[in-house]
C-alpha positions as CSV (number, residue, x, y, z in Angstrom):
1,X,-0.2,-0.1,0.0
2,X,1.3,3.6,-0.7
3,X,0.3,6.3,1.0
4,X,0.3,10.0,-0.3
5,X,0.9,12.9,1.6
6,X,-2.1,14.7,3.4
7,X,-3.9,11.6,2.8
8,X,-3.5,10.3,6.5
9,X,-6.2,11.5,9.0
10,X,-4.0,13.1,12.2
11,X,-4.2,10.9,15.2
12,X,-4.7,7.5,13.3
13,X,-1.0,7.1,11.9
14,X,0.1,5.1,14.7
15,X,-2.8,2.4,14.1
16,X,-2.1,2.3,10.1
17,X,0.6,-0.6,9.2
18,X,1.3,-0.6,5.6
19,X,2.1,-4.1,4.1
20,X,3.2,-4.2,0.5
21,X,1.9,-7.1,-1.3
22,X,0.1,-8.1,-4.9
23,X,-3.2,-9.4,-5.2
24,X,-2.2,-11.3,-8.5
25,X,0.1,-13.9,-6.4
26,X,-0.5,-16.7,-4.1
27,X,-0.9,-15.6,-0.6
28,X,-1.1,-11.8,-1.9
29,X,2.6,-11.7,-2.8
30,X,3.3,-11.9,1.3
31,X,5.6,-14.5,3.2
32,X,3.5,-17.5,5.0
33,X,4.2,-16.1,8.3
34,X,2.8,-12.7,7.2
35,X,0.1,-14.2,5.6
36,X,-1.0,-16.3,8.4
37,X,-0.4,-13.5,10.7
38,X,-3.0,-11.3,9.0
39,X,-5.5,-14.2,8.5
40,X,-5.4,-14.5,12.2
41,X,-5.6,-10.6,13.2
42,X,-7.7,-9.1,10.3
43,X,-11.6,-8.5,10.9
44,X,-12.7,-7.1,7.8
45,X,-11.3,-6.5,4.0
46,X,-12.3,-3.9,1.9
47,X,-11.3,-4.5,-1.7
48,X,-10.9,-1.5,-3.9
49,X,-7.7,-2.5,-5.7
50,X,-8.2,-3.1,-9.7
51,X,-6.7,-2.7,-12.7
52,X,-9.4,0.2,-14.2
53,X,-8.8,0.3,-17.8
54,X,-11.7,1.2,-20.2
55,X,-10.2,0.0,-23.2
56,X,-8.5,-3.3,-22.3
57,X,-10.7,-6.7,-23.2
58,X,-11.9,-8.6,-20.3
59,X,-8.5,-11.0,-20.8
60,X,-6.4,-8.3,-19.9
61,X,-8.1,-7.5,-16.8
62,X,-9.2,-11.1,-15.4
63,X,-5.8,-11.6,-13.5
64,X,-6.1,-8.7,-11.5
65,X,-9.8,-7.9,-11.4
66,X,-11.1,-11.4,-11.0
67,X,-8.1,-13.8,-10.0
68,X,-7.2,-10.9,-7.5
69,X,-10.9,-10.7,-5.8
70,X,-10.6,-14.6,-5.7
71,X,-7.5,-14.8,-3.6
72,X,-8.7,-12.1,-1.2
73,X,-11.8,-14.3,-0.9
74,X,-9.8,-17.0,-0.1
75,X,-7.7,-15.0,2.5
76,X,-11.4,-13.9,4.1
77,X,-11.9,-17.5,4.7
78,X,-8.7,-18.9,6.1
79,X,-8.1,-19.2,10.0
80,X,-11.3,-17.1,10.9
81,X,-14.2,-15.9,8.8
82,X,-13.9,-12.2,7.9
83,X,-16.7,-9.5,6.5
84,X,-15.7,-9.1,3.2
85,X,-16.6,-5.3,1.4
86,X,-16.3,-5.4,-2.3
87,X,-15.9,-2.3,-4.4
88,X,-17.6,-2.7,-7.6
89,X,-18.7,-0.2,-10.4
90,X,-22.3,0.8,-11.8
91,X,-20.7,-0.1,-15.0
92,X,-22.2,-3.7,-14.5
93,X,-25.5,-2.6,-15.1
94,X,-24.9,-1.3,-18.5
95,X,-25.9,-4.6,-20.7
96,X,-27.5,-4.7,-23.9
97,X,-29.9,-7.6,-23.1
98,X,-30.0,-6.4,-19.6
99,X,-33.2,-5.3,-17.8
100,X,-34.2,-1.5,-18.5
101,X,-33.9,-0.6,-14.9
102,X,-31.3,-2.3,-12.8
103,X,-32.1,-2.4,-8.9
104,X,-29.6,-3.7,-6.2
105,X,-31.2,-7.1,-6.6
106,X,-30.3,-7.6,-10.2
107,X,-27.6,-10.1,-10.8
108,X,-26.0,-8.8,-13.8
109,X,-23.7,-12.0,-14.8
110,X,-26.1,-13.6,-16.8
111,X,-26.2,-10.8,-19.2
112,X,-22.1,-10.4,-19.1
113,X,-21.7,-11.0,-22.9
114,X,-23.8,-7.8,-23.4
115,X,-21.6,-5.4,-21.5
116,X,-19.4,-2.9,-23.9
117,X,-16.5,-2.7,-21.5
118,X,-13.9,-5.6,-20.6
119,X,-13.8,-3.4,-17.3
120,X,-17.3,-3.9,-16.6
121,X,-17.4,-7.6,-17.6
122,X,-14.2,-8.3,-14.7
123,X,-16.3,-6.4,-12.1
124,X,-19.4,-8.5,-12.7
125,X,-17.2,-12.0,-12.9
126,X,-15.8,-10.7,-9.6
127,X,-19.3,-9.5,-8.0
128,X,-20.6,-13.0,-9.0
129,X,-17.4,-14.8,-6.9
130,X,-18.3,-12.5,-3.8
131,X,-21.8,-13.9,-4.0
132,X,-20.7,-17.0,-4.0
133,X,-18.5,-16.7,-1.2
134,X,-21.7,-15.4,0.5
135,X,-24.0,-18.2,0.0
136,X,-21.1,-20.2,1.5
137,X,-21.2,-18.1,5.1
138,X,-19.1,-14.9,4.3
139,X,-20.7,-11.7,5.1
140,X,-20.3,-9.9,2.0
141,X,-21.5,-6.5,0.6
142,X,-21.1,-5.2,-2.7
143,X,-21.3,-1.3,-3.6
144,X,-21.5,-0.2,-7.2
145,X,-20.3,3.4,-7.4
146,X,-20.5,5.7,-10.1
147,X,-18.0,7.9,-11.3
148,X,-15.7,8.9,-7.9
149,X,-14.8,12.6,-8.0
150,X,-12.6,14.4,-5.8
151,X,-13.2,15.5,-1.8
152,X,-16.0,17.6,-1.1
153,X,-13.9,19.1,1.5
154,X,-10.1,19.4,-0.4
155,X,-11.2,19.1,-3.8
156,X,-8.4,16.4,-3.9
157,X,-8.5,13.8,-6.5
158,X,-7.3,11.2,-8.4
159,X,-5.3,13.6,-11.1
160,X,-5.5,10.0,-13.4
161,X,-8.6,9.2,-14.0
162,X,-10.6,10.0,-17.1
163,X,-12.4,13.0,-16.1
164,X,-9.3,14.8,-14.5
165,X,-7.6,14.3,-17.8
166,X,-10.4,15.6,-19.8
167,X,-10.8,18.3,-17.7
168,X,-6.8,19.2,-17.8
169,X,-7.0,18.6,-21.6
170,X,-9.8,20.7,-22.2
171,X,-7.9,23.6,-20.1
172,X,-4.9,23.0,-22.2
173,X,-6.2,23.4,-25.3
174,X,-8.8,25.8,-24.6
175,X,-11.5,23.8,-26.4
176,X,-13.9,21.1,-25.3
177,X,-15.4,18.4,-27.1
178,X,-19.1,18.3,-27.5
179,X,-20.4,15.4,-25.6
180,X,-23.7,14.1,-24.9
181,X,-22.4,12.9,-21.3
182,X,-24.2,12.7,-18.2
183,X,-22.1,12.9,-15.4
184,X,-23.0,11.2,-12.7
185,X,-20.3,11.0,-9.9
186,X,-20.0,10.9,-6.6
187,X,-17.2,12.9,-3.9
188,X,-14.8,10.3,-3.0
189,X,-15.6,11.1,1.0
190,X,-19.1,10.6,0.7
191,X,-18.7,7.1,-1.0
192,X,-15.5,6.3,1.9
193,X,-18.5,7.6,4.7
194,X,-21.2,5.3,3.1
195,X,-19.0,2.3,3.0
196,X,-17.5,2.9,6.4
197,X,-20.7,3.4,7.9
198,X,-22.3,0.6,6.5
199,X,-19.6,-1.7,7.9
200,X,-20.0,-0.6,11.3
201,X,-23.7,-2.1,11.7
202,X,-24.2,-5.2,14.3
203,X,-26.6,-6.9,12.0
204,X,-24.9,-7.2,8.7
205,X,-26.4,-8.9,6.0
206,X,-25.3,-9.8,2.3
207,X,-26.4,-6.9,0.4
208,X,-25.6,-4.6,-2.7
209,X,-25.7,-1.0,-2.8
210,X,-25.6,1.8,-5.8
211,X,-24.2,5.0,-4.7
212,X,-25.1,7.4,-7.4
213,X,-25.8,11.1,-7.7
214,X,-29.5,11.7,-7.3
215,X,-29.1,15.2,-9.5
216,X,-26.4,14.0,-11.9
217,X,-25.0,17.1,-14.2
218,X,-24.0,17.2,-17.8
219,X,-21.4,18.1,-20.0
220,X,-23.2,20.0,-22.2
221,X,-24.9,22.3,-19.1
222,X,-23.1,25.5,-20.3
223,X,-23.3,25.1,-24.0
224,X,-25.5,27.8,-25.9
225,X,-28.1,26.5,-28.0
226,X,-28.9,28.4,-31.3
C-alpha cells in the first residue's frame, strides 16, 4: 500500500501498518508467516484494488480484477471468517440485453456478453465470486459506485482518471468536445463515509448498494444552443 501526502488523518498514523503485497500472486505476494498473521488478526476486508482500464478486453483485466478478488476471498475464509466489502462499479448495470431498470437485487452476470466494456465484465464476474462466497457463509457487501470524483472538502482527486485528464486537456487546449455525457459522479469522501458507516452495522447482511448522484450534471450544461 502506498500513502500519498495529506491523505492520512491526524491521530491515526500510529494505528496504520502498511503491508506491501500483490493480489495477483499466491498468498497475496506475502511470506507464509506474514500471510497467516494477517489471516488471524484481520477482521474486515475492504477490496478496492483493481486495474481500471476502459480499453482493455476482459482477458487483459482478469488476472487482477477477477483472480485477485478470488485470492482475497480465500484470505477472508482462512483461519477465521472476515467480513468482505467489495467495491464494484455501476458499469456492471449497463448491458444491451439487460433489464431497463437495474436494482440492487439484480445479478448481472447472466448479461455479461452484452456489457460493452471489458472492465465492467471483469467487475461483474468478480461480483459473482463474492456472492458465491456469501452463500457459503462469508458476510459480504457489494458497492456499485458511479464515477468517483474529488473530495467535497479539499477537492483532492485522482489526477490520472479519465475525468481529470479530460478537464486538464480542455484547459490546456482551450476547447472542449461536444459530448452528450451525463456526469453521474459522487465525491470520494461521501463514498468512503457510506462504506465505513455500513461496515459498522451490528446486523450485517449480504447486500448490494448503488452509490449514485441523485442530481447528475451534464457535460453540455453551459452550452449555448442556437
